[in-house]
C-alpha positions as CSV (number, residue, x, y, z in Angstrom):
1,S,-4.5,-16.5,5.4
2,T,-4.7,-19.1,2.8
3,G,-6.6,-21.9,4.9
4,R,-3.5,-23.9,5.0
5,E,-2.6,-23.1,8.6
6,W,-4.4,-22.8,11.9
7,A,-3.5,-21.9,15.6
8,T,-4.6,-23.1,18.9
9,V,-4.1,-21.9,22.4
10,S,-3.7,-24.2,25.2
11,N,-2.1,-24.2,28.7
12,E,1.2,-24.8,27.3
13,G,1.0,-21.7,25.0
14,L,0.4,-21.1,21.3
15,H,0.6,-23.8,18.8
16,V,0.8,-23.0,15.0
17,Y,0.2,-25.6,12.5
18,S,0.8,-25.4,8.7
19,L,0.7,-27.5,5.6
20,D,3.3,-25.3,4.0
21,D,6.9,-26.0,4.7
22,D,7.9,-22.5,4.5
23,M,5.4,-21.2,7.0
24,I,7.6,-20.0,9.9
25,F,6.1,-18.5,13.0
26,D,8.7,-16.5,14.9
27,P,7.3,-15.4,18.3
28,I,10.8,-14.0,19.5
29,L,10.6,-10.3,20.0
30,L,7.0,-10.4,18.6
31,T,5.0,-7.8,20.8
32,E,1.7,-6.1,20.6
33,A,3.6,-3.1,19.0
34,V,4.5,-5.4,16.1
35,T,1.5,-5.1,13.8
36,P,0.9,-4.4,10.2
37,G,-0.2,-1.0,11.1
38,A,3.1,-0.4,12.8
39,V,5.0,-1.6,9.8
40,Q,3.0,0.9,7.5
41,S,3.6,3.7,10.0
42,N,7.4,3.1,9.9
43,L,7.2,3.0,6.2
44,R,5.7,6.4,6.0
45,S,8.3,7.7,8.5
46,G,11.2,6.3,6.4
47,Q,12.4,3.9,8.9
48,Y,12.7,1.2,6.4
49,G,14.9,-1.1,8.4
50,T,12.5,-1.2,11.3
51,A,9.6,-1.7,9.0
52,L,11.4,-4.8,7.2
53,V,12.4,-6.4,10.5
54,M,9.0,-6.0,11.9
55,S,7.3,-7.4,8.7
56,L,9.7,-10.4,8.8
57,H,8.6,-10.9,12.2
58,L,5.0,-11.1,11.3
59,N,6.0,-13.3,8.2
60,E,3.4,-12.0,6.0
61,F,4.6,-12.1,2.3
62,A,2.6,-9.3,1.1
63,L,3.7,-7.1,3.8
64,I,7.4,-7.9,3.3
65,R,7.1,-7.4,-0.5
66,Q,5.5,-4.0,0.2
67,V,8.5,-2.9,2.6
68,I,11.0,-4.1,0.0
69,E,9.5,-2.3,-2.9
70,D,8.8,0.8,-0.9
71,T,12.6,0.9,0.2
72,P,14.3,3.6,-1.9
73,Y,17.3,2.1,-4.0
74,G,19.9,4.2,-2.2
75,S,18.5,2.9,1.2
76,I,19.0,-0.8,0.5
77,P,22.4,-1.0,2.0
78,H,21.3,0.6,5.2
79,V,18.2,-1.6,5.3
80,V,20.1,-4.8,4.6
81,R,22.5,-4.2,7.5
82,S,19.6,-3.7,9.9
83,V,18.4,-7.5,9.4
84,G,19.8,-10.0,11.8
85,P,20.9,-13.5,10.9
86,E,17.8,-15.0,12.2
87,H,15.9,-13.4,9.3
88,L,18.3,-13.8,6.5
89,E,16.8,-17.1,5.0
90,R,13.3,-15.6,5.1
91,L,14.5,-12.5,3.4
92,L,16.5,-14.2,0.6
93,Q,13.3,-16.3,0.0
94,C,11.1,-13.4,-0.4
95,V,13.6,-11.3,-2.6
96,S,13.7,-14.2,-4.9
97,K,10.0,-14.8,-4.8
98,C,9.4,-11.0,-5.7
99,M,12.2,-11.1,-8.3
100,A,10.5,-13.8,-10.2
101,D,7.5,-11.7,-11.3
102,S,8.6,-8.1,-11.1
103,P,9.6,-6.0,-13.9
104,H,12.3,-4.2,-11.5
105,V,15.2,-6.5,-12.2
106,E,18.0,-4.1,-11.3
107,F,16.3,-3.3,-8.1
108,Y,16.0,-6.9,-6.9
109,V,19.6,-7.7,-8.2
110,Q,20.8,-4.9,-5.9
111,W,18.8,-6.5,-3.0
112,C,20.5,-9.8,-3.8
113,L,24.0,-8.2,-4.2
114,E,23.7,-6.2,-0.9
115,L,22.5,-9.2,1.0
116,L,25.5,-11.4,-0.2
117,Q,28.1,-8.7,0.5
118,T,26.7,-7.7,3.8
119,H,25.8,-11.1,5.2
120,G,28.0,-13.4,2.9
121,M,30.4,-14.4,5.7
122,H,27.6,-15.5,7.9
123,M,25.9,-17.3,5.2
124,E,29.0,-19.1,4.1
125,K,29.6,-20.4,7.7
126,H,26.1,-21.7,7.9
127,R,25.7,-22.7,4.3
128,G,23.7,-25.7,5.0
129,S,20.8,-23.8,6.3
130,F,20.8,-21.2,3.4
131,M,21.0,-23.6,0.4
132,R,17.4,-23.6,-0.2
133,A,17.4,-19.8,-0.3
134,F,20.6,-19.8,-2.4
135,R,18.9,-22.0,-5.0
136,A,15.8,-19.9,-5.1
137,M,17.8,-16.8,-5.7
138,H,20.0,-18.5,-8.2
139,K,16.9,-19.6,-10.1
140,S,15.4,-16.2,-10.1
141,V,18.5,-14.5,-11.2
142,Q,19.1,-17.1,-13.9
143,T,15.7,-16.9,-15.2
144,R,15.9,-13.2,-15.4
145,H,19.3,-13.3,-17.2
146,D,18.0,-15.8,-19.8
147,E,14.8,-13.5,-20.3
148,L,17.0,-10.4,-20.9
149,K,19.6,-12.1,-23.0
150,S,16.9,-13.4,-25.3
151,V,15.4,-9.8,-25.7
152,S,18.9,-8.4,-26.2
153,D,19.8,-10.9,-28.7
154,N,16.5,-10.4,-30.6
155,N,17.3,-6.6,-30.7
156,R,20.8,-7.0,-31.8
157,Y,19.5,-9.2,-34.8
158,T,17.0,-6.7,-35.6
159,L,19.4,-3.7,-35.6
160,D,21.7,-5.8,-37.7
161,F,19.1,-6.3,-40.3
162,M,18.1,-2.6,-40.2
163,E,21.8,-1.6,-40.7
164,D,22.3,-4.1,-43.6
165,Q,19.1,-2.8,-45.2
166,T,20.3,0.9,-44.9
167,K,23.6,-0.1,-46.6
168,L,21.6,-1.7,-49.4
169,L,19.6,1.4,-49.8
170,L,22.7,3.8,-49.7
171,S,24.6,1.6,-52.2
172,A,21.7,1.5,-54.6
173,D,21.7,5.3,-54.8
């Protein structure tokens, strides 16, 4: 907890308050069996889709990130199919946030690609509710593209210089 949210119980039920706009408490299908321990157990047993859905229900970023990063590259398409439309916006936001500071660019680009290919039609129909997540994803992908382009250009210029120096040395002999 960051100290920016609090909860209270009254005769009318549970009330969750937060100063953050992206704090979403989703009590639908939230049972006593949906715990961080259950998420860890599902991860250990290789049930990545179940673990991801449970972590999205709990809405704990660190737990969602762990599930995403522990999911094998080859299992990403299967895991993405297990996510329902009610969790897509949150998952897009989390993937974008994780991608921003991760060295695993291809891994997160694959997550983005699978999410768009699998759920693209639904997101297109409900474009308005996904615009914030789309912008976050675009920003993360564009930032990583710019960083990689800069490194690649620098490497190309260095290789061109080395090639020119080699030609000079060979022509001098």
